[in-house]
PASEBA-1860 file (N, C-alpha, C; in nm, 3 decimals):
! residues 217
1> MLRQVDLD> 0.079/-0.137/-0.016/0.015/0.000/0.016/0.092/0.133/-0.011 ~ 0.075/0.237/-0.063/0.111/0.337/-0.099/0.080/0.440/0.004 ~ 0.168/0.485/0.081/0.108/0.601/0.161/0.211/0.736/0.175 ~ 0.099/0.884/0.229/0.192/0.988/0.203/0.163/0.990/0.327 ~ 0.288/0.992/0.434/0.251/1.028/0.525/0.438/1.099/0.595 ~ 0.404/1.181/0.699/0.546/1.206/0.762/0.631/1.125/0.847 ~ 0.744/1.053/0.800/0.802/0.991/0.893/0.842/0.978/1.008 ~ 0.835/1.146/1.016/0.896/1.161/1.207/0.758/1.137/1.261
9> EISDGKVY> 0.631/1.167/1.241/0.535/1.110/1.319/0.496/1.005/1.344 ~ 0.550/0.895/1.257/0.534/0.715/1.291/0.626/0.658/1.315 ~ 0.716/0.756/1.302/0.876/0.639/1.340/0.960/0.707/1.477 ~ 1.076/0.635/1.482/1.214/0.723/1.578/1.263/0.796/1.530 ~ 1.270/0.868/1.378/1.329/0.945/1.309/1.455/0.906/1.291 ~ 1.473/0.740/1.285/1.592/0.727/1.212/1.525/0.672/1.043 ~ 1.636/0.594/0.950/1.601/0.528/0.816/1.717/0.412/0.831 ~ 1.670/0.294/0.820/1.766/0.155/0.854/1.780/0.129/0.730
17> QSHDLVKA> 1.902/0.046/0.690/1.948/-0.030/0.602/1.928/-0.172/0.708 ~ 1.957/-0.263/0.570/1.918/-0.389/0.613/2.052/-0.467/0.686 ~ 2.142/-0.391/0.683/2.274/-0.425/0.756/2.278/-0.373/0.877 ~ 2.145/-0.299/0.918/2.185/-0.180/1.103/2.084/-0.299/1.190 ~ 2.149/-0.239/1.324/2.062/-0.324/1.394/1.933/-0.179/1.439 ~ 1.852/-0.261/1.492/1.675/-0.217/1.516/1.660/-0.253/1.603 ~ 1.607/-0.166/1.726/1.504/-0.245/1.860/1.364/-0.280/1.797 ~ 1.352/-0.363/1.730/1.239/-0.432/1.683/1.225/-0.618/1.707
25> DCNGCVGC> 1.330/-0.691/1.773/1.300/-0.793/1.796/1.181/-0.870/1.910 ~ 1.094/-0.841/1.901/1.003/-0.899/1.994/0.990/-1.016/2.076 ~ 1.105/-1.093/2.077/1.147/-1.222/2.157/1.038/-1.272/2.151 ~ 0.986/-1.361/2.039/0.880/-1.443/2.016/0.760/-1.370/2.041 ~ 0.728/-1.292/2.056/0.597/-1.205/2.088/0.526/-1.274/2.190 ~ 0.604/-1.365/2.292/0.513/-1.444/2.392/0.421/-1.330/2.464 ~ 0.309/-1.388/2.460/0.178/-1.348/2.543/0.122/-1.233/2.481 ~ 0.161/-1.173/2.362/0.117/-1.060/2.241/0.088/-1.104/2.128
33> SFCCRSMV> -0.045/-1.078/2.100/-0.070/-1.104/1.951/-0.150/-0.977/1.898 ~ -0.136/-0.823/1.958/-0.190/-0.750/1.912/-0.232/-0.763/1.810 ~ -0.107/-0.724/1.715/-0.066/-0.714/1.569/-0.159/-0.742/1.491 ~ -0.191/-0.907/1.516/-0.221/-1.010/1.427/-0.383/-0.977/1.452 ~ -0.437/-0.900/1.572/-0.541/-0.890/1.577/-0.635/-0.745/1.547 ~ -0.530/-0.656/1.522/-0.557/-0.530/1.517/-0.537/-0.487/1.358 ~ -0.492/-0.564/1.278/-0.400/-0.509/1.138/-0.515/-0.546/1.031 ~ -0.654/-0.515/1.086/-0.746/-0.593/0.963/-0.749/-0.508/0.850
41> GTITLDPF> -0.795/-0.568/0.730/-0.767/-0.555/0.601/-0.651/-0.452/0.596 ~ -0.511/-0.466/0.613/-0.401/-0.364/0.623/-0.307/-0.462/0.528 ~ -0.331/-0.602/0.554/-0.206/-0.694/0.472/-0.240/-0.692/0.319 ~ -0.196/-0.660/0.227/-0.157/-0.656/0.102/-0.065/-0.743/0.056 ~ -0.116/-0.826/-0.003/-0.013/-0.934/-0.086/0.041/-0.872/-0.180 ~ 0.166/-0.942/-0.220/0.258/-0.880/-0.303/0.293/-1.036/-0.363 ~ 0.317/-1.071/-0.507/0.376/-1.159/-0.560/0.455/-1.273/-0.503 ~ 0.520/-1.217/-0.429/0.628/-1.292/-0.379/0.547/-1.373/-0.216
49> DIYNLTLN> 0.439/-1.313/-0.185/0.328/-1.381/-0.104/0.277/-1.479/-0.123 ~ 0.221/-1.424/-0.240/0.135/-1.544/-0.279/0.198/-1.677/-0.329 ~ 0.295/-1.674/-0.387/0.401/-1.764/-0.410/0.415/-1.847/-0.294 ~ 0.467/-1.775/-0.199/0.501/-1.881/-0.065/0.345/-1.938/0.001 ~ 0.238/-1.836/-0.001/0.107/-1.896/0.034/0.053/-2.019/-0.059 ~ 0.081/-2.014/-0.138/0.067/-2.134/-0.250/0.119/-2.270/-0.253 ~ 0.248/-2.218/-0.235/0.368/-2.323/-0.252/0.314/-2.429/-0.084 ~ 0.320/-2.337/-0.019/0.336/-2.402/0.133/0.202/-2.451/0.200
57> LRKSFELL> 0.089/-2.398/0.156/-0.011/-2.440/0.172/-0.072/-2.562/0.099 ~ -0.065/-2.549/-0.061/-0.054/-2.649/-0.172/-0.212/-2.618/-0.181 ~ -0.233/-2.478/-0.193/-0.331/-2.469/-0.247/-0.313/-2.314/-0.363 ~ -0.442/-2.368/-0.471/-0.418/-2.251/-0.568/-0.458/-2.112/-0.533 ~ -0.434/-2.010/-0.605/-0.463/-1.897/-0.600/-0.609/-1.895/-0.618 ~ -0.684/-1.921/-0.668/-0.847/-1.956/-0.624/-0.872/-1.984/-0.508 ~ -0.850/-2.087/-0.464/-0.879/-2.153/-0.367/-0.828/-2.085/-0.227 ~ -0.721/-1.967/-0.216/-0.668/-1.893/-0.122/-0.802/-1.814/-0.114
65> LSEYIELN> -0.835/-1.743/-0.265/-0.947/-1.657/-0.231/-1.121/-1.677/-0.207 ~ -1.112/-1.816/-0.209/-1.214/-1.894/-0.164/-1.240/-1.908/0.034 ~ -1.103/-1.892/0.069/-1.046/-1.934/0.214/-0.992/-1.810/0.268 ~ -0.912/-1.765/0.247/-0.794/-1.700/0.296/-0.746/-1.580/0.279 ~ -0.793/-1.541/0.146/-0.771/-1.371/0.112/-0.924/-1.313/0.017 ~ -0.933/-1.199/-0.008/-1.005/-1.116/-0.084/-0.938/-1.013/-0.173 ~ -0.987/-0.993/-0.236/-0.938/-0.863/-0.368/-1.022/-0.746/-0.323 ~ -0.893/-0.648/-0.334/-0.968/-0.491/-0.265/-0.897/-0.398/-0.361
73> ITDGIILP> -0.946/-0.274/-0.341/-0.868/-0.194/-0.467/-0.772/-0.120/-0.344 ~ -0.661/-0.134/-0.387/-0.551/-0.076/-0.314/-0.486/0.061/-0.391 ~ -0.531/0.186/-0.370/-0.437/0.322/-0.452/-0.467/0.275/-0.581 ~ -0.594/0.230/-0.632/-0.638/0.237/-0.763/-0.573/0.089/-0.861 ~ -0.523/0.020/-0.795/-0.547/-0.133/-0.833/-0.584/-0.221/-0.732 ~ -0.630/-0.325/-0.845/-0.664/-0.457/-0.747/-0.553/-0.548/-0.694 ~ -0.581/-0.563/-0.577/-0.474/-0.611/-0.470/-0.504/-0.736/-0.412 ~ -0.460/-0.846/-0.376/-0.521/-0.917/-0.326/-0.459/-0.888/-0.148
81> TLKTTAEG> -0.554/-0.916/-0.061/-0.589/-0.942/0.090/-0.559/-1.012/0.172 ~ -0.540/-1.004/0.290/-0.577/-1.106/0.419/-0.693/-1.104/0.413 ~ -0.784/-1.208/0.425/-0.898/-1.188/0.500/-0.879/-1.156/0.639 ~ -0.945/-1.117/0.703/-0.968/-1.122/0.870/-1.109/-1.112/0.927 ~ -1.152/-1.152/1.034/-1.250/-1.129/1.156/-1.204/-1.050/1.214 ~ -1.314/-1.059/1.320/-1.350/-0.956/1.438/-1.249/-0.960/1.492 ~ -1.216/-1.132/1.515/-1.109/-1.140/1.626/-0.953/-1.118/1.546 ~ -0.951/-1.083/1.399/-0.809/-1.078/1.362/-0.785/-1.128/1.260
89> CLFLSREG> -0.685/-1.198/1.207/-0.602/-1.287/1.135/-0.693/-1.450/1.135 ~ -0.721/-1.450/0.997/-0.734/-1.551/0.973/-0.655/-1.706/1.011 ~ -0.542/-1.679/1.014/-0.391/-1.773/1.038/-0.369/-1.779/1.167 ~ -0.404/-1.689/1.273/-0.372/-1.657/1.425/-0.465/-1.828/1.514 ~ -0.379/-1.865/1.561/-0.459/-1.973/1.640/-0.525/-1.949/1.804 ~ -0.586/-2.026/1.821/-0.643/-1.975/1.927/-0.570/-1.961/2.056 ~ -0.487/-2.017/2.031/-0.337/-1.951/2.157/-0.263/-1.818/2.089 ~ -0.316/-1.793/1.979/-0.244/-1.638/1.970/-0.132/-1.648/1.896
97> RCTIHGFR> -0.105/-1.744/1.856/0.015/-1.787/1.734/-0.011/-1.800/1.587 ~ 0.100/-1.736/1.512/0.075/-1.734/1.358/0.101/-1.870/1.308 ~ 0.004/-1.977/1.253/0.031/-2.038/1.198/0.113/-2.083/1.053 ~ 0.131/-1.950/1.023/0.209/-1.948/0.865/0.348/-1.832/0.932 ~ 0.423/-1.898/1.021/0.494/-1.797/1.101/0.615/-1.805/0.946 ~ 0.652/-1.959/0.932/0.749/-1.948/0.806/0.746/-1.899/0.732 ~ 0.616/-1.884/0.663/0.608/-1.786/0.538/0.449/-1.700/0.529 ~ 0.518/-1.616/0.596/0.387/-1.516/0.649/0.461/-1.423/0.566
105> PGLCRLFP> 0.350/-1.318/0.528/0.328/-1.233/0.428/0.488/-1.117/0.448 ~ 0.513/-1.050/0.367/0.624/-0.978/0.389/0.559/-0.863/0.456 ~ 0.469/-0.776/0.475/0.444/-0.686/0.563/0.443/-0.744/0.702 ~ 0.374/-0.875/0.749/0.374/-0.951/0.875/0.512/-0.992/0.938 ~ 0.616/-0.979/0.838/0.770/-1.029/0.843/0.833/-0.910/0.886 ~ 0.776/-0.774/0.858/0.800/-0.609/0.843/0.821/-0.590/0.974 ~ 0.678/-0.624/1.016/0.607/-0.539/1.155/0.740/-0.565/1.282 ~ 0.743/-0.468/1.355/0.698/-0.325/1.369/0.815/-0.243/1.321
113> LGRFIRDN> 0.865/-0.306/1.185/0.902/-0.221/1.092/0.833/-0.170/0.992 ~ 0.865/-0.045/0.906/0.782/-0.013/0.787/0.905/-0.016/0.686 ~ 0.856/0.003/0.580/0.943/0.048/0.449/0.892/0.107/0.336 ~ 0.968/0.178/0.299/0.986/0.301/0.193/1.094/0.290/0.101 ~ 1.056/0.309/-0.043/1.118/0.336/-0.114/1.179/0.440/-0.192 ~ 1.313/0.442/-0.188/1.377/0.590/-0.233/1.496/0.601/-0.337 ~ 1.486/0.665/-0.463/1.576/0.641/-0.511/1.625/0.470/-0.579 ~ 1.471/0.419/-0.585/1.489/0.301/-0.618/1.552/0.151/-0.539
121> KVHYILQI> 1.563/0.238/-0.398/1.626/0.155/-0.287/1.522/0.116/-0.193 ~ 1.550/0.023/-0.102/1.447/-0.008/0.007/1.500/0.061/0.120 ~ 1.450/0.118/0.178/1.476/0.134/0.340/1.388/0.138/0.427 ~ 1.419/0.096/0.523/1.338/0.077/0.670/1.319/0.175/0.787 ~ 1.205/0.171/0.827/1.180/0.274/0.963/1.155/0.168/1.077 ~ 1.144/0.222/1.179/1.117/0.164/1.333/0.950/0.247/1.358 ~ 0.837/0.147/1.332/0.723/0.217/1.331/0.718/0.239/1.527 ~ 0.633/0.366/1.592/0.649/0.373/1.716/0.486/0.354/1.785
129> HECMYENR> 0.423/0.333/1.696/0.281/0.353/1.771/0.217/0.236/1.756 ~ 0.261/0.127/1.673/0.186/0.026/1.637/0.183/-0.126/1.734 ~ 0.300/-0.129/1.764/0.332/-0.241/1.837/0.326/-0.233/2.039 ~ 0.257/-0.342/2.071/0.236/-0.318/2.197/0.328/-0.400/2.291 ~ 0.444/-0.460/2.229/0.526/-0.513/2.323/0.613/-0.451/2.343 ~ 0.655/-0.461/2.459/0.763/-0.370/2.502/0.871/-0.439/2.538 ~ 0.973/-0.389/2.596/1.153/-0.441/2.599/1.168/-0.501/2.480 ~ 1.177/-0.452/2.408/1.219/-0.542/2.263/1.343/-0.503/2.280
137> SDIFVHKW> 1.431/-0.601/2.167/1.559/-0.629/2.192/1.623/-0.593/2.019 ~ 1.731/-0.561/2.031/1.842/-0.464/1.906/1.829/-0.623/1.828 ~ 1.806/-0.616/1.687/1.842/-0.731/1.557/1.874/-0.643/1.469 ~ 1.930/-0.725/1.426/1.962/-0.715/1.247/1.868/-0.675/1.199 ~ 1.838/-0.534/1.084/1.702/-0.580/0.996/1.702/-0.704/0.897 ~ 1.805/-0.743/0.874/1.809/-0.848/0.774/1.783/-0.994/0.877 ~ 1.778/-1.004/0.967/1.776/-1.089/1.085/1.630/-1.079/1.086 ~ 1.589/-1.001/1.113/1.424/-0.984/1.136/1.316/-1.024/1.081
145> IGLPDIGV> 1.388/-0.993/0.902/1.309/-0.998/0.812/1.288/-1.145/0.804 ~ 1.458/-1.199/0.833/1.449/-1.342/0.801/1.405/-1.424/0.673 ~ 1.473/-1.395/0.558/1.478/-1.419/0.422/1.604/-1.431/0.373 ~ 1.663/-1.500/0.294/1.759/-1.558/0.212/1.718/-1.442/0.098 ~ 1.890/-1.401/0.101/1.877/-1.346/-0.020/1.816/-1.215/-0.043 ~ 1.872/-1.148/0.087/1.767/-1.037/0.126/1.796/-0.897/-0.003 ~ 1.911/-0.906/-0.055/1.928/-0.798/-0.161/1.847/-0.809/-0.266 ~ 1.802/-0.962/-0.326/1.719/-0.991/-0.439/1.562/-0.925/-0.417
153> YEEFSAEW> 1.555/-0.980/-0.267/1.394/-0.938/-0.248/1.392/-0.823/-0.202 ~ 1.476/-0.684/-0.153/1.477/-0.567/-0.161/1.455/-0.518/-0.334 ~ 1.519/-0.586/-0.449/1.492/-0.538/-0.576/1.372/-0.574/-0.608 ~ 1.326/-0.677/-0.580/1.178/-0.731/-0.603/1.068/-0.629/-0.530 ~ 1.122/-0.577/-0.400/1.029/-0.476/-0.351/1.019/-0.346/-0.409 ~ 1.154/-0.306/-0.467/1.144/-0.173/-0.554/1.097/-0.174/-0.667 ~ 1.110/-0.297/-0.730/1.029/-0.303/-0.863/0.882/-0.332/-0.877 ~ 0.845/-0.377/-0.746/0.679/-0.443/-0.752/0.665/-0.260/-0.736
161> YNLIKRLQ> 0.696/-0.218/-0.637/0.672/-0.102/-0.604/0.665/0.021/-0.739 ~ 0.785/0.046/-0.829/0.792/0.126/-0.928/0.691/0.078/-1.028 ~ 0.605/-0.082/-1.043/0.525/-0.131/-1.139/0.399/-0.052/-1.117 ~ 0.369/-0.072/-0.974/0.232/-0.024/-0.906/0.260/0.094/-0.975 ~ 0.343/0.190/-0.926/0.297/0.319/-0.940/0.291/0.368/-1.097 ~ 0.390/0.317/-1.186/0.370/0.327/-1.361/0.189/0.284/-1.396 ~ 0.132/0.128/-1.335/0.041/0.113/-1.333/-0.067/0.264/-1.316 ~ -0.067/0.242/-1.204/-0.161/0.372/-1.122/-0.156/0.470/-1.227
169> AFIAENAD> -0.026/0.530/-1.293/0.009/0.640/-1.360/-0.098/0.637/-1.504 ~ -0.059/0.514/-1.547/-0.135/0.446/-1.674/-0.287/0.476/-1.648 ~ -0.335/0.452/-1.541/-0.500/0.422/-1.523/-0.559/0.544/-1.541 ~ -0.447/0.635/-1.457/-0.497/0.786/-1.455/-0.542/0.857/-1.561 ~ -0.445/0.811/-1.670/-0.437/0.869/-1.755/-0.529/0.820/-1.904 ~ -0.563/0.699/-1.843/-0.669/0.594/-1.917/-0.700/0.542/-1.872 ~ -0.825/0.572/-1.807/-0.956/0.569/-1.712/-1.007/0.437/-1.800 ~ -1.022/0.412/-1.909/-1.108/0.305/-1.978/-1.067/0.197/-2.032
177> QAKVVNML> -0.911/0.197/-1.962/-0.829/0.082/-1.951/-0.831/0.001/-1.828 ~ -0.920/0.090/-1.740/-0.850/-0.003/-1.585/-0.909/-0.118/-1.595 ~ -0.979/-0.173/-1.612/-1.053/-0.286/-1.589/-0.950/-0.402/-1.660 ~ -0.879/-0.338/-1.763/-0.792/-0.445/-1.885/-0.626/-0.428/-1.820 ~ -0.584/-0.349/-1.768/-0.503/-0.301/-1.654/-0.489/-0.407/-1.522 ~ -0.591/-0.425/-1.506/-0.602/-0.459/-1.333/-0.637/-0.646/-1.364 ~ -0.700/-0.657/-1.475/-0.701/-0.817/-1.512/-0.615/-0.866/-1.582 ~ -0.530/-0.763/-1.684/-0.387/-0.865/-1.687/-0.280/-0.857/-1.582
185> MLKSFYLN> -0.275/-0.754/-1.485/-0.176/-0.791/-1.379/-0.230/-0.869/-1.317 ~ -0.365/-0.866/-1.239/-0.384/-1.010/-1.184/-0.367/-1.157/-1.256 ~ -0.394/-1.149/-1.350/-0.329/-1.265/-1.439/-0.221/-1.320/-1.438 ~ -0.110/-1.195/-1.487/0.070/-1.199/-1.486/0.109/-1.261/-1.378 ~ 0.068/-1.203/-1.244/0.121/-1.220/-1.130/0.069/-1.302/-0.997 ~ -0.094/-1.322/-1.040/-0.136/-1.376/-0.923/-0.239/-1.516/-0.921 ~ -0.273/-1.520/-1.086/-0.344/-1.612/-1.109/-0.275/-1.704/-1.171 ~ -0.160/-1.681/-1.270/-0.091/-1.794/-1.325/0.005/-1.822/-1.209
193> PYNASDFY> 0.012/-1.956/-1.215/0.068/-2.039/-1.097/0.229/-2.029/-1.130 ~ 0.310/-2.038/-1.028/0.447/-2.037/-1.000/0.516/-2.192/-0.990 ~ 0.630/-2.201/-1.057/0.697/-2.319/-1.044/0.719/-2.274/-0.932 ~ 0.780/-2.384/-0.865/0.817/-2.422/-0.710/0.961/-2.343/-0.685 ~ 1.097/-2.372/-0.847/1.192/-2.319/-0.804/1.206/-2.121/-0.892 ~ 1.280/-2.078/-0.804/1.313/-1.936/-0.879/1.210/-1.870/-0.910 ~ 1.152/-1.790/-0.806/1.023/-1.726/-0.802/1.094/-1.576/-0.885 ~ 1.182/-1.544/-0.833/1.246/-1.385/-0.883/1.254/-1.393/-1.044
201> RQFWERKE> 1.323/-1.502/-1.117/1.353/-1.542/-1.233/1.170/-1.509/-1.324 ~ 1.083/-1.585/-1.262/0.957/-1.599/-1.263/0.927/-1.491/-1.285 ~ 0.914/-1.364/-1.181/0.875/-1.230/-1.125/0.926/-1.138/-1.249 ~ 1.060/-1.162/-1.265/1.089/-1.072/-1.403/1.068/-1.079/-1.549 ~ 1.061/-1.221/-1.563/0.992/-1.268/-1.694/0.865/-1.188/-1.737 ~ 0.766/-1.232/-1.610/0.648/-1.168/-1.637/0.579/-1.004/-1.635 ~ 0.726/-0.959/-1.559/0.680/-0.810/-1.545/0.746/-0.815/-1.676 ~ 0.869/-0.800/-1.763/0.905/-0.782/-1.905/0.772/-0.796/-1.965
209> SLIKQLFA> 0.711/-0.898/-1.997/0.593/-0.929/-2.039/0.453/-0.816/-2.025 ~ 0.470/-0.785/-1.929/0.307/-0.712/-1.913/0.385/-0.569/-1.944 ~ 0.486/-0.513/-1.901/0.535/-0.399/-1.981/0.508/-0.406/-2.092 ~ 0.559/-0.502/-2.189/0.555/-0.543/-2.354/0.394/-0.500/-2.401 ~ 0.339/-0.567/-2.332/0.198/-0.554/-2.363/0.083/-0.440/-2.337 ~ 0.178/-0.367/-2.188/0.098/-0.233/-2.219/0.166/-0.119/-2.236 ~ 0.278/-0.109/-2.245/0.372/0.003/-2.308/0.412/-0.002/-2.420 ~ 0.378/-0.112/-2.481/0.511/-0.154/-2.642/0.439/-0.001/-2.738
217> E> 0.550/0.050/-2.813/0.517/0.157/-2.859/0.484/0.092/-3.069
END
């Protein structure tokens, strides 16, 4: 989700990189599941999230839509988000633990960190109002996110952000093409299944194909 906010109002005023230490480690969130219960309708899923969910749950995107996710308009673009109830995330157990922790979505991995893109690079902030867990410990940003090849993941995140912005600009100038653009985007990155290996290669191939279809002169 693209937000226009003053970083000083929502963060500790610092900007972090993946190799920096940040006081974000909630030490297993023992006894706390506030974020999983309060982030209703806010977890937008990017293609890497869907890749991990379909692979690990062994469910197609269509089956995920019938059970765990829904489509919503996010900043003019139709994107999947996690379904929630009044009690919170559907993947939260009765004991208040995440049942998909090993392959949880990127926004869940980040929390209580936030992320923004500047100069085509990923930067992180420590949000100061959302997390209720006290006495957090220092941890390296890349370790907190917990993904291999953090550099490649950040490159993907920046490319996805820039693509969404480009699609938004296109729709703003070609409103009659909004449905076509959204359906093409959903088919390219969500409905079309991914092979189990090398998500990033598949993403870049699909991105280049989409760009050629929409912006070929």
